[in-house]
C-alpha positions in Angstrom: 31.0 -40.1 -3.5 28.0 -38.6 -5.3 28.6 -37.2 -8.8 27.7 -33.6 -9.5 24.1 -33.2 -10.8 25.2 -31.9 -14.2 27.2 -35.2 -14.7 24.3 -37.4 -13.6 21.9 -36.6 -16.5 22.1 -35.9 -20.2 19.7 -34.8 -22.9 19.2 -37.2 -25.8 20.1 -36.0 -29.3 17.5 -37.2 -31.7 19.9 -36.5 -34.7 22.7 -38.6 -33.2 23.3 -41.6 -35.5 25.3 -43.5 -32.9 23.7 -46.5 -31.2 21.3 -45.3 -28.5 22.4 -45.8 -24.9 20.7 -48.7 -23.1 18.8 -47.7 -20.0 18.2 -49.9 -17.0 14.7 -48.6 -16.1 12.4 -45.6 -15.6 11.7 -42.8 -13.3 7.9 -42.5 -13.1 6.7 -38.9 -13.0 3.1 -37.9 -12.5 1.9 -34.6 -13.9 -1.3 -33.3 -12.2 -2.9 -30.3 -13.8 -6.4 -29.4 -15.0 -5.0 -27.7 -18.1 -4.0 -30.2 -20.9 -1.5 -27.8 -22.4 0.5 -27.7 -19.2 0.9 -31.5 -19.5 2.2 -31.1 -23.1 4.6 -28.3 -22.3 5.9 -30.0 -19.2 6.5 -33.3 -21.0 8.2 -31.5 -23.9 10.5 -29.5 -21.5 11.6 -32.8 -19.8 11.8 -34.9 -22.9 15.1 -36.7 -23.4 16.2 -36.4 -19.8 17.9 -39.3 -18.2 19.2 -39.5 -14.6 21.3 -42.3 -13.0 20.9 -44.4 -16.2 17.1 -44.2 -16.1 14.7 -42.4 -18.5 11.6 -40.5 -17.5 8.2 -42.1 -17.9 5.2 -39.7 -17.6 1.8 -40.4 -16.2 -1.1 -37.9 -16.2 -3.9 -36.8 -14.0 -6.3 -33.9 -14.4 -7.7 -33.5 -10.9 -6.7 -34.3 -7.3 -9.0 -37.2 -7.2 -7.6 -38.7 -10.3 -4.0 -38.2 -9.0 -4.8 -40.2 -5.8 -6.2 -43.0 -8.0 -3.1 -43.0 -10.2 -0.8 -43.2 -7.1 -2.8 -46.1 -5.8 -2.5 -47.9 -9.1 1.2 -47.1 -9.8 3.1 -47.3 -6.4 6.5 -46.6 -7.9 5.9 -43.0 -9.0 8.9 -41.0 -7.8 7.9 -37.4 -8.3 4.5 -35.6 -8.7 4.3 -32.2 -10.4 1.2 -30.9 -8.7 -1.0 -27.9 -9.6 -2.4 -26.1 -6.5 -5.6 -24.7 -8.0 -7.7 -27.2 -10.0 -11.3 -28.3 -9.3 -11.1 -26.2 -6.1 -8.7 -23.4 -4.9 -7.0 -25.9 -2.6 -7.3 -29.1 -4.6 -3.5 -29.5 -4.7 -3.0 -29.1 -1.0 -5.9 -31.5 -0.3 -4.1 -34.0 -2.5 -0.8 -33.5 -0.7 -2.6 -34.3 2.6 -4.2 -37.5 1.2 -0.8 -38.6 -0.2 0.9 -38.3 3.1 -1.9 -39.4 5.4 -4.3 -41.6 3.5 -1.8 -43.3 1.2 0.9 -43.1 3.8 3.4 -42.3 1.1 6.4 -40.4 2.6 8.9 -41.2 -0.1 7.1 -39.6 -3.1 8.6 -36.2 -3.8 6.1 -33.3 -4.4 6.7 -30.2 -6.4 3.8 -27.7 -6.1 3.1 -25.5 -9.0 0.6 -22.6 -9.4 -0.4 -20.1 -12.1 -1.3 -17.6 -9.5 1.8 -15.6 -8.3 -0.1 -14.1 -5.4 -1.0 -17.4 -3.9 1.2 -19.3 -1.5 0.5 -22.4 0.7 0.3 -22.1 4.4 3.7 -22.5 6.2 2.5 -25.5 8.1 1.5 -27.3 4.9 5.1 -26.9 3.6 6.5 -28.2 6.8 4.1 -31.0 7.8 3.7 -32.6 4.4 7.3 -32.5 3.2 6.8 -30.5 0.0 10.0 -30.4 -2.0 9.5 -27.2 -3.9 7.0 -24.5 -4.6 7.1 -22.5 -7.9 4.8 -20.4 -10.0 4.4 -21.8 -13.5 5.8 -18.6 -15.1 9.2 -19.0 -13.3 9.6 -22.7 -14.1 11.8 -22.4 -17.2 13.2 -25.5 -18.7 16.4 -25.2 -16.8 14.7 -24.6 -13.4 12.2 -27.4 -14.0 15.1 -29.8 -14.7 16.9 -28.6 -11.6 13.8 -29.0 -9.4 13.2 -32.5 -10.9 16.8 -33.6 -10.5 16.7 -32.5 -6.8 13.5 -34.3 -6.2 14.6 -37.5 -7.9 17.8 -37.5 -5.9 15.9 -37.0 -2.7 13.4 -39.8 -3.7 16.3 -42.2 -4.4 17.9 -41.4 -1.1 14.7 -41.9 0.8 14.3 -45.2 -0.9 17.8 -46.2 0.2 17.0 -45.0 3.7 14.1 -47.4 3.9 16.3 -50.3 2.9 19.4 -49.7 5.0 20.4 -50.4 8.6 20.2 -48.6 11.9 22.7 -45.9 10.8 20.3 -44.9 8.1 17.5 -44.7 10.6 19.6 -42.1 12.5 19.8 -40.1 9.3 16.0 -40.2 8.9 15.6 -39.1 12.5 18.1 -36.3 11.9 16.2 -35.2 8.7 13.0 -35.1 10.6 14.5 -33.0 13.3 15.3 -30.2 10.9 12.2 -30.3 8.7 10.0 -28.4 11.1 12.4 -25.5 11.9 11.7 -22.0 10.6 14.6 -19.9 12.1 17.9 -20.1 10.2 20.1 -19.9 13.3 18.1 -22.7 15.1 18.2 -24.7 11.9 22.0 -24.4 11.6 22.5 -25.4 15.3 20.2 -28.5 14.8 22.2 -29.6 11.7 25.4 -29.4 13.6 23.9 -31.4 16.5 22.5 -34.1 14.1 25.8 -34.6 12.2 27.6 -34.9 15.5 25.2 -37.7 16.5 25.8 -39.5 13.2 29.6 -39.2 13.7 29.6 -39.7 17.4 31.4 -36.3 17.5 31.6 -33.6 20.2 29.0 -31.4 18.7 31.3 -28.4 18.3 30.9 -26.9 14.9 29.7 -24.1 12.7 27.9 -23.6 9.4 28.7 -20.8 7.0 27.0 -19.8 3.7 28.5 -18.2 0.6 26.3 -16.2 -1.8 27.1 -13.4 -4.1 30.8 -13.3 -3.2 30.1 -12.9 0.6 30.4 -15.5 3.3 28.5 -15.3 6.6 28.0 -17.4 9.7 24.6 -19.0 9.9 25.0 -20.6 13.3 26.7 -23.3 15.3 27.7 -24.5 18.8 28.3 -22.1 21.7 31.8 -20.9 20.9 30.6 -19.6 17.5 27.4 -17.8 18.7 29.1 -14.4 18.7 29.9 -14.6 15.0 26.3 -15.4 13.8 25.3 -13.3 10.8 28.7 -11.7 10.6 31.4 -12.4 8.0 33.3 -15.7 8.0 36.5 -13.8 9.0 34.9 -13.1 12.4 35.3 -16.8 13.4 37.7 -16.8 16.3 39.2 -20.3 15.5 42.0 -20.1 13.0 41.9 -23.9 12.2 38.2 -23.9 11.6 38.4 -20.7 9.6 41.1 -22.2 7.3 39.2 -25.5 6.7 36.0 -23.6 6.0 37.7 -21.3 3.5 39.4 -24.3 1.8 36.1 -26.2 1.6 34.3 -23.3 -0.1 37.2 -22.6 -2.4 37.5 -26.2 -3.6 33.8 -27.0 -3.4 34.6 -30.4 -1.9 34.6 -32.1 1.5 37.7 -31.7 3.7 38.2 -34.7 5.9 41.0 -35.5 8.3 41.5 -37.2 11.7 40.8 -34.0 13.8 37.9 -32.4 12.0 35.6 -32.7 9.0 34.1 -30.0 6.8 31.3 -30.9 4.4 30.3 -29.0 1.3 26.7 -28.5 0.2 25.1 -26.3 -2.4 21.7 -25.5 -3.9 20.6 -23.2 -6.7 21.2 -20.1 -4.7 23.9 -20.7 -2.1 26.9 -22.8 -1.0 27.5 -24.1 2.5 30.4 -25.4 4.5 29.6 -27.4 7.7 32.6 -27.7 10.0 32.8 -30.2 13.0 35.5 -31.2 15.3 35.8 -35.0 15.3 37.5 -37.5 17.6 38.8 -39.7 14.8 39.0 -40.1 11.1 35.5 -40.4 9.5 35.2 -43.6 7.4 33.6 -44.0 4.0 30.3 -45.5 5.3 29.8 -42.5 7.6 30.5 -40.1 4.8 27.8 -41.8 2.7 25.4 -41.4 5.6 26.3 -37.8 6.0 25.9 -37.1 2.3 22.4 -38.5 2.4 21.6 -36.3 5.3 23.1 -33.3 3.6 20.7 -33.7 0.7 17.9 -33.4 3.2 19.8 -30.4 4.7 19.8 -28.7 1.3 16.1 -29.4 0.8 15.1 -28.3 4.3 17.2 -25.2 4.1 15.3 -24.2 0.9 12.1 -24.6 2.9 13.4 -22.5 5.8 14.5 -19.8 3.3 11.2 -20.0 1.5 9.3 -19.5 4.8 11.6 -16.6 5.7 11.0 -15.0 2.3 7.2 -15.4 2.7 7.4 -13.7 6.2 9.5 -10.9 4.8 7.0 -10.4 2.0 4.2 -10.2 4.5 5.9 -8.2 7.2 8.7 -6.2 5.7 8.8 -3.2 3.3 10.8 -4.2 0.3 12.3 -0.7 -0.4 13.4 0.4 3.1 13.7 -3.1 4.7 11.7 -1.7 7.6 8.7 -3.5 9.2 5.5 -2.7 7.2 1.9 -2.0 8.1 1.1 -5.6 8.9 4.0 -5.9 11.3 3.1 -2.6 12.9 -0.4 -3.8 13.6 0.9 -7.0 15.2 3.6 -5.3 17.2 2.1 -2.0 18.5 -0.4 -3.9 20.7 2.6 -5.0 22.9 2.9 -1.5 24.1 -0.7 -1.1 25.3 -0.9 -0.1 28.9 -3.7 1.2 31.1 -1.4 2.7 33.6 1.8 4.0 31.9 2.3 6.8 29.4 6.0 6.4 28.7 5.8 6.2 24.9 4.4 8.2 22.0 3.6 7.1 18.5 4.5 9.5 15.7 3.1 9.1 12.2 5.5 11.0 9.9 4.0 12.0 6.5 6.0 13.5 3.6 4.1 16.5 2.3 3.4 16.6 -1.4 5.4 13.4 -2.0 3.4 12.7 -5.2 4.7 16.0 -6.6 8.3 14.7 -6.1 7.4 11.4 -7.7 5.7 13.0 -10.7 8.2 15.8 -11.1 11.6 14.0 -10.6 10.6 10.4 -11.1 9.9 7.4 -8.9 13.5 6.5 -8.6 14.2 9.8 -6.9 11.1 9.3 -4.8 12.4 5.9 -3.6 15.8 7.4 -2.8 14.1 10.1 -0.8 12.1 7.5 1.2 15.3 5.7 2.0 17.0 8.9 3.0 14.2 9.9 5.4 14.1 6.4 6.9 17.9 6.5 7.5 17.9 9.9 9.1 15.1 9.1 11.5 16.8 5.8 12.5 20.2 7.5 13.0 19.3 10.8 14.5 16.1 10.4 16.5 17.0 9.3 20.1 14.7 6.9 22.0 13.1 5.0 19.1 11.7 1.7 20.2 10.0 0.6 17.0 10.1 2.1 13.4 8.1 1.0 10.4 6.9 2.2 7.0 3.1 2.0 7.1 2.1 3.8 3.9 3.5 5.0 0.6 4.9 8.1 2.2 4.1 7.6 5.9 6.5 6.2 8.6 5.6 5.2 12.2 8.0 5.8 15.0 7.4 4.6 18.5 9.5 6.8 20.8 10.2 7.4 24.5 8.0 10.4 25.2 10.6 12.3 27.3 13.1 12.2 24.5 11.1 13.3 21.4 8.7 16.2 20.8 7.2 17.5 17.6 9.6 20.4 17.7 12.7 18.2 18.1 11.5 15.9 15.4 10.8 18.8 13.0 14.3 20.1 13.7 15.9 16.8 12.7 13.8 16.7 9.5 14.3 20.3 8.6 17.6 19.9 6.7 17.4 18.9 3.0 17.7 15.3 2.0 20.1 13.8 -0.6 18.2 11.8 -3.2 20.6 10.8 -6.0 21.9 14.0 -7.6 19.2 16.1 -5.9 19.2 17.9 -2.6 15.6 18.2 -1.6 14.0 20.4 1.1 11.0 18.4 2.4 8.0 19.4 4.5 6.3 16.9 6.9 3.0 16.4 8.6 3.0 14.7 12.1 0.3 12.8 13.9 1.0 11.9 17.6 -0.8 9.4 19.8 0.3 9.0 23.4 0.5 5.6 25.0 -2.5 6.3 27.3 -4.6 6.2 24.1 -3.2 3.0 22.7 -5.5 0.0 22.2 -4.8 -3.7 22.5 -5.9 -4.0 18.9 -3.1 -2.5 16.7 -5.7 -1.5 14.0 -7.4 0.8 16.5 -4.1 2.5 17.4 -3.3 2.8 13.7 -6.7 4.5 13.2 -6.3 6.9 16.2 -2.9 8.1 15.0 -4.1 8.6 11.4 -6.9 10.8 12.8 -4.3 13.0 14.4 -2.2 13.0 11.3 -5.1 14.0 9.0 -6.0 16.9 11.4 -2.3 17.9 11.5 -2.4 18.4 7.8 -5.1 21.0 8.2 -3.3 23.2 10.7 -2.2 26.6 9.4 0.3 27.4 12.2 1.5 23.9 13.1 2.3 20.7 11.1 1.2 18.3 13.9 -1.7 17.3 16.0 -2.1 15.1 19.2 -4.8 12.5 19.2 -7.7 12.9 21.7 -10.6 10.6 22.0 -13.2 13.3 21.3 -11.6 13.6 17.8 -12.9 10.1 17.0 -16.3 11.0 18.3 -16.4 14.1 16.1 -15.3 12.1 13.1 -17.9 9.5 13.8 -20.5 12.2 14.0 -19.3 13.7 10.7 -19.4 10.3 9.0 -23.0 9.9 10.2 -23.9 13.4 8.8 -22.3 12.6 5.5 -24.1 9.2 5.3 -27.4 10.9 5.9 -26.6 13.7 3.4 -25.8 11.1 0.7 -29.0 9.3 1.5 -31.2 12.4 1.4 -29.6 13.6 -1.8 -30.3 10.3 -3.5 -33.9 10.5 -2.3 -34.3 14.1 -3.7 -34.8 15.7 -0.3 -32.4 18.6 -0.8 -33.8 21.8 -2.2 -32.6 25.0 -3.9 -33.9 28.3 -2.5 -33.3 31.7 -4.1 -32.5 35.1 -2.6 -33.3 38.1 -4.8 -30.6 40.6 -5.7 -31.6 44.3 -6.0 -30.4 47.3 -8.0 -29.8 49.9 -5.3 -30.7 52.8 -7.5 -34.1 51.5 -8.8 -34.8 48.8 -6.2 -35.7 46.5 -9.0 -35.0 42.8 -8.8 -32.1 42.1 -11.2 -31.2 38.6 -10.2 -31.1 36.0 -7.4 -28.6 33.7 -5.8 -29.2 29.9 -5.7 -28.7 28.6 -2.2 -28.6 24.9 -1.2 -31.0 23.9 1.6 -31.1 20.6 3.5 -34.3 20.1 5.5 -34.3 17.7 8.5 -37.1 15.6 9.9 -38.0 18.2 12.5 -39.0 20.7 9.8 -35.9 23.0 10.2 -32.7 23.1 8.1 -29.2 21.8 8.7 -26.7 24.6 8.3 -24.6 24.6 5.0 -21.6 25.5 7.2 -21.9 21.9 8.6 -22.7 19.8 5.5 -21.0 21.7 2.6 -17.4 21.1 3.9 -18.2 17.4 4.4 -19.6 17.2 0.9 -16.5 18.8 -0.4 -14.1 16.5 1.4 -16.0 13.4 0.3 -16.4 14.4 -3.3 -20.2 14.4 -2.9 -20.2 18.1 -3.8 -19.6 17.2 -7.5 -23.0 15.6 -8.1 -24.7 18.1 -5.7 -23.1 21.1 -7.4 -24.1 19.8 -10.8 -27.7 19.3 -9.6 -27.8 22.9 -8.2 -26.6 24.2 -11.6 -29.3 22.3 -13.3 -32.0 23.6 -10.9 -30.8 27.1 -11.5 -31.1 26.7 -15.3 -34.6 25.3 -14.9 -35.6 28.2 -12.6 -34.1 30.8 -15.0 -36.0 29.4 -17.9 -39.3 29.3 -15.9 -38.8 32.9 -14.8 -38.1 34.0 -18.4 -41.4 32.4 -19.4 -43.1 34.5 -16.8 -41.4 37.7 -18.1 -38.5 38.0 -15.7 -35.3 38.0 -17.6 -32.7 37.9 -14.7 -29.4 36.2 -13.9 -29.1 33.5 -11.3 -25.9 33.1 -9.3 -24.5 29.6 -8.4 -21.7 28.9 -5.9 -18.8 26.8 -7.1 -16.3 24.8 -4.8 -12.7 23.8 -5.2 -13.4 20.1 -5.9 -15.6 21.1 -8.8 -12.7 23.1 -10.4 -10.5 20.0 -9.9 -12.9 18.0 -12.0 -11.3 17.9 -15.5 -14.8 17.8 -17.0 -16.1 20.8 -15.0 -16.0 23.4 -17.8 -17.5 21.1 -20.4 -20.3 20.0 -17.9 -21.3 23.7 -17.4 -21.4 24.4 -21.1 -23.4 21.2 -21.8 -25.9 21.9 -19.0 -26.6 25.4 -20.3 -26.9 24.1 -23.9 -29.2 21.3 -22.8 -31.6 23.8 -21.0 -31.2 26.4 -23.7 -30.0 29.1 -21.3 -28.3 32.3 -22.4 -24.8 32.0 -20.7 -25.0 35.6 -19.6 -27.9 34.7 -17.3 -25.9 32.3 -15.2 -23.3 33.7 -12.8 -20.7 31.6 -11.1 -19.7 32.7 -7.6 -16.3 31.7 -6.2 -14.8 32.7 -2.8 -11.3 34.2 -2.7 -10.1 31.2 -0.6 -11.0 28.9 -3.5 -8.9 31.1 -5.8 -5.9 31.0 -3.4 -6.2 27.2 -3.0 -6.0 26.4 -6.7 -5.2 29.7 -8.5 -4.0 28.3 -11.9 -6.8 25.8 -12.2 -9.5 28.3 -11.1 -8.3 31.1 -13.4 -8.0 28.9 -16.4 -11.5 27.4 -15.9 -13.2 30.8 -15.2 -11.5 32.4 -18.2 -12.9 29.8 -20.5 -16.3 30.1 -19.0 -16.2 33.9 -19.2 -15.3 33.7 -22.9 -18.3 31.4 -23.3 -20.5 34.2 -21.9 -21.0 33.4 -18.2 -20.8 36.1 -15.5 -18.2 35.6 -12.8 -18.4 37.0 -9.3 -15.9 36.8 -6.4 -17.7 36.2 -3.1 -16.7 37.1 0.5 -14.1 39.5 -0.8 -11.7 40.8 1.8 -12.3 38.1 4.4 -9.4 35.9 3.4 -5.8 36.4 2.4 -6.5 38.6 -0.6 -4.0 38.7 -3.4 -4.4 41.7 -5.8 -2.2 40.0 -8.3 -4.6 37.1 -8.6 -7.6 39.5 -8.5 -6.2 41.2 -11.7 -5.9 37.9 -13.4 -9.5 36.7 -12.6 -12.0 37.2 -15.4 -14.6 38.9 -13.1 -17.8 40.8 -13.6 -18.5 41.8 -10.0 -17.2 41.8 -6.5 -19.5 40.8 -3.6 -18.9 42.8 -0.4 -19.1 40.4 2.6 -21.8 41.0 5.3 -18.9 41.4 7.8 -18.1 44.9 6.3 -21.8 45.9 6.1 -23.4 44.9 9.4 -21.9 47.9 11.4 -22.8 50.6 8.9 -23.6 53.5 9.5 -22.2 53.4 13.1 -18.9 52.2 11.5 -17.6 54.4 8.8 -17.7 51.5 6.3 -14.2 52.3 5.2 -13.4 48.8 4.0 -16.7 48.5 2.1 -16.0 51.9 0.4 -12.4 50.7 -0.4 -13.8 47.6 -2.1 -16.3 49.7 -4.1 -13.5 52.0 -5.2 -11.3 49.0 -6.1 -14.2 47.6 -8.2 -14.6 50.8 -10.1 -10.9 51.0 -10.9 -11.0 47.5 -12.2 -14.3 48.1 -14.2 -16.3 45.7 -12.0 -19.8 46.1 -10.4 -20.1 45.6 -6.6 -22.9 43.9 -4.8 -23.3 44.1 -1.0 -24.5 41.2 1.1 -26.4 41.2 4.4 -28.2 44.6 4.1 -30.8 44.7 6.8 -32.0 48.4 7.0 -32.4 51.5 4.9 -29.4 53.3 6.5 -27.1 50.6 5.3 -28.6 50.6 1.8 -28.3 54.4 1.5 -24.7 54.5 2.7 -23.7 51.8 0.3 -25.5 53.5 -2.6 -23.7 56.8 -1.8 -20.4 54.9 -1.8 -21.2 53.9 -5.4 -22.2 50.3 -4.7 -24.6 49.2 -7.5 -26.3 46.1 -6.2 -27.4 44.5 -2.9 -29.1 41.5 -1.3 -30.2 41.0 2.2 -33.2 40.5 4.6 -34.3 44.2 4.1 -35.2 43.3 0.5 -36.0 39.6 0.7 -35.0 36.4 2.5 -34.0 33.2 0.7 -37.2 31.4 -0.5 -38.3 28.4 -2.5 -39.2 28.8 -6.2 -43.0 29.1 -5.7 -42.5 31.9 -3.1 -40.0 33.6 -5.4 -42.5 33.5 -8.2 -45.2 35.1 -6.1 -42.7 37.7 -4.8 -41.8 38.7 -8.3 -45.4 38.8 -9.6 -46.3 41.0 -6.6 -43.7 43.5 -7.7 -44.7 43.5 -11.4 
């Protein structure tokens, strides 16, 4: 019987003074790599290795073409260590094909190596061209390289023996071929049983079990063992077979008698016991044939496992063991239907997941993801497919009549255990009904993401259902944004200015800088349309900086004309989120030599409520630098007096909504805002004044400043200059 691998080779000791062992020949090994140092390191790692009383003899090639030439010149090469990426990205794979097809060399053993961990050969290449092993260079330590080489040499020797033996060995070769193309482990196990039965003229009744990490499991077998597949070995309902299998794994040797045979096989990761019922005692020659076949079983099993791992990496989420985004795209198309609406697709997004990761650590975040996945799988009724499609997004295909957003929210409402933490978690949901599925999984993915993103913006609900018009609106918005980006880069945007008036003297004391976007028809696109899109896309950052620069240029030009007045500039949330915002404002004013008191920054109260800490900190620093600060549209949002007290303000702007009905309306809210401003030591400025009655009422209330069509409409700089000169 074959000796264990560790007894079949030894390392030479150069310091040993005893007479060197005499060897009977050489194993010829070809190293193919375009990096010379790889040849040196490989030869050094394998130096002094002997196997079956033969030393290693190395040959070298530095390209695929040179490797083919060497193999033609030296027909007895046993193993080739072949780099995948050399003169081309697939040079190694092309060489493999030429070895098998052009040279017709089926006995040579091939070990593929690559220095690129993200690269893997196609599955059909591994199967069709009988590749022994595939490793990245970084994982090929000395020990692993020796193990791979020993396995390859053993396989080479056995294939050589196969070519020289009788009809029985031809059966082994046929058996080996029958298992090399298989990908599924269960089908592989059944085929191995069938082929061994043919070699032994047995009944074909048998089972294969594997042992790894202290646990034994059934891989597959004949019909009577089907029910135990992937379960523990103890689930085998055949006491005799169970006993023999356990004894084989415990002793790590074959167990042969007149009624049954159990063969032991192992590789670098697992051990296997293959049990078969036999009609008579297996003789020595049959055992030798089986052992040759079992070496092929071990090699083929590694290929099957390798393909399985490649598929898992491509289609399974490593953390949750769920299908991933790639698998979702492949599978969801199966549920397309142009006549049924039985299913709904839910995208489930963990709100503020990044805060959990940043605050409690990624380990806690991972535990939370696993806890969420477990609860959905266990508690949601009617799930047909479940996947993790993003960092914090799950996809659940459910039966529509069994799940609603409310029922799903109820299941997710209880806190989740994540290690030592009990975490209350909020979620956002996007829902797409089956009637809106596409045959293309990517399109369905896109539709449900549209619903999810809209669900995140709801104030009352945490979910949204997809409708086709949403996609049309989004496409229109993307078109507008694309056009805005183009026109901004072409300097087509403009800044207009609306004068601000002292109500007591009717003198112009300042103006507000307003962004304008002209279209090809000679009119203007409303800021209410394009400003939110610019904010969402981040385009508002360069646009906002440009508006500030234009305001500085205008302020300096007006000063040279004798008009020393402030200019107000609106600021958005994304600008405050820019870590360089404060320094950019200071640098811009310094560059244009502007007195900071002549530039006023206007913020809406909704901006303050969105990012109170960031906004207050930035405005405080800018106020200390000398800039004026105003709060715009006051009273139209969810006002917070506590934040108002913290804001470093100079003035409050009364929104036009509280001005337009004066004097018919009492103007109580406007008067309340004026009174509040006085108590806080702030000036007030009213927007949208259109007639003298409104102006008079507001002046009597104590409002100091105003702007509106009664005094002046927004205008470009040249008109503003003429307007001011006419009043001089």
